[in-house]
N, C-alpha and C positions, 0 to 999 in steps of 0.2 A: 562576459560578465552576465550573471544571472539576474533577472529582474525580480522585484518583490513578488510579482504574480507567480513566477516560476517557483520561488521558495514556498509560497502558500500551497501550490498544487503538489509539490513533492511532499510537504508535510502532511497534506490530506491523504496521500497514498500511504505513507508510512504509518499514519494513525490508523488507517483501515487495516493494515497488516497487524499492527499492535492489538487491535480489537479482536482479531481472530485468535491470536496467541493468548490474550488475556481471558477470552471466553473459555479456553481450556482450563484455566485455573479455577473457574467457578464450578466445574463438574464435581460430582461427588467423589469420583476416583482421583486420587492425587497423581499428578504428572511429575515425572522425574525431570530434572534440568536438561538431561540429554535429549529427552523426547521433545521438550519445548524448543530446544535449539534446532533439532531436526525439523520440526514444523516450520520454524522461521526460515531455515535454509530451503525447504520446499516452497515456501511462499515467494522466495527470491529467485527460484529456478523456473525458467520459462516452460519446461516440460511438465512440471508438477503443480504449478500454482493454480491452474484452472480447476483442480479438484476441490479446492476450498472456496467457500462463499465469501468473497471480499467485497465490501460495500463500495469501494472506489478502486476499480481494477487498473492494471497496467495499461490496458488498451484505452480506457477512459483517460488516463493520465496522458498518454501519447497524443490522443486526439485533442485534448485541451491544450497541450503544449504546442500543437501545430497551429493553433489560432494565434493571430497577431497580438502583440502587446501595444502596438502603435495606437495613439489617440488621434482621431481625426478632428482637426481644429478648423473646420471650414465655417 
């Protein structure tokens, strides 16, 4: 079962990917749907995602997910 913290981290990462795709929509040159879909696929691909500037990267997500969710009640 995923914790609420995990959901927040996953959403943060996907929001960062969405920001990259949405940024392309604001350029003066219109982007075709196929190009935006290709960009999203690149962002999800381990070999090509590093080429784009993502504000919350997959490595940051993995690092944050590696931290414990446990609450210390001492």
